[in-house]
C-alpha positions in Angstrom: 23.6 125.7 6.4 23.4 127.8 9.7 26.3 130.0 10.8 27.4 129.5 14.4 27.7 132.6 16.5 30.8 132.5 18.7 30.5 132.6 22.5 32.5 135.8 22.8 31.9 139.5 22.6 31.7 140.8 19.0 33.3 144.1 19.8 35.7 145.4 22.4 34.2 146.4 25.8 35.2 147.3 29.3 35.6 143.7 30.5 38.4 143.1 28.0 40.4 146.3 28.0 41.7 148.1 31.0 41.1 151.9 31.0 43.9 154.0 29.5 44.5 157.7 29.6 43.5 158.1 26.0 40.1 156.4 26.5 39.4 158.3 29.8 40.3 161.7 28.2 38.1 160.9 25.2 35.1 160.1 27.3 35.8 163.2 29.4 36.0 165.3 26.3 32.4 164.2 25.4 31.2 164.9 28.9 32.7 168.4 29.0 31.1 169.1 25.6 27.7 168.2 27.1 28.4 170.3 30.2 29.4 173.3 28.1 26.1 173.0 26.1 24.1 173.0 29.4 26.1 176.0 30.5 25.3 177.8 27.3 21.6 177.3 27.9 22.0 178.9 31.3 24.1 181.7 29.9 21.4 182.5 27.3 18.8 182.6 30.1 21.1 185.0 32.1 21.6 187.2 29.1 17.9 187.2 28.3 17.1 188.2 31.9 19.7 191.0 31.8 18.0 192.4 28.7 14.3 191.9 29.5 13.6 191.3 33.2 15.2 192.8 36.3 13.4 190.3 38.5 14.8 187.3 36.6 18.2 188.9 36.4 18.2 189.3 40.2 17.3 185.6 40.5 20.2 184.5 38.3 22.6 186.8 40.0 21.7 185.4 43.4 21.9 181.8 42.1 25.4 182.2 40.6 26.6 184.1 43.7 25.6 181.2 46.0 27.6 178.2 46.8 26.0 175.8 44.3 26.1 178.4 41.5 29.8 179.0 42.2 30.5 175.3 42.0 28.7 175.2 38.7 30.7 178.1 37.4 34.0 176.6 38.5 33.0 173.3 36.8 32.1 175.1 33.6 35.4 177.0 33.7 37.3 173.7 34.0 35.2 172.1 31.3 36.0 175.1 29.0 39.7 174.8 29.6 39.7 171.1 29.2 37.7 171.2 26.0 40.1 173.9 24.7 43.3 172.1 25.6 42.1 168.7 24.4 40.8 170.4 21.2 44.3 171.8 20.5 45.7 168.3 21.2 43.3 166.9 18.6 44.4 169.5 16.1 48.0 168.2 16.4 46.7 164.7 15.8 44.8 165.9 12.8 48.1 167.0 11.1 49.7 163.7 12.1 51.8 164.8 15.1 52.1 163.1 18.5 50.5 159.7 17.8 53.2 157.6 19.5 52.3 156.3 22.9 54.8 158.5 24.8 53.5 161.7 23.2 49.9 160.7 23.7 50.5 160.2 27.4 52.5 163.4 27.8 50.0 165.5 25.9 47.2 164.0 28.0 48.9 164.9 31.2 49.8 168.3 29.8 46.1 168.9 29.1 45.1 168.0 32.7 47.9 170.2 34.1 46.7 173.1 31.9 43.1 172.6 33.2 44.2 172.7 36.8 46.5 175.7 36.3 44.1 177.8 34.1 41.1 177.1 36.2 42.9 177.9 39.5 44.4 181.1 38.1 41.1 182.3 36.6 39.2 181.7 39.9 41.9 183.1 42.1 41.8 186.3 39.9 38.0 186.4 40.1 37.9 185.9 43.9 40.7 188.3 44.6 39.0 191.0 42.6 35.8 190.5 44.6 37.7 190.8 47.9 39.4 194.0 46.7 36.0 195.7 46.1 
């Protein structure tokens, strides 16, 4: 006897469910983790160049002082704060707190607000200290 395969998806996918804040933040958490890993590779290259090669250090310094380098640094700062805030949110979930829909939405919005505020404050401090020099 042959088993019939239904004419429907076997697992949930994007055509069935509309995006929610929880799914968007989960996907973004993974993306920021990858971005932080890439940033770590560049940070190791920068540290290596500072220790061993003045020429390479000058290259990295000029790169991160330029517009594209600054955009990358701001992005990595935002990724760091997002990963930190969402990680704390997950710690509360690990102890069984904040699982109801209202708290899940509030904590997601709070994480996003934290990212904007912390990144803005960090870069305003960095840029104002550069102007003061």
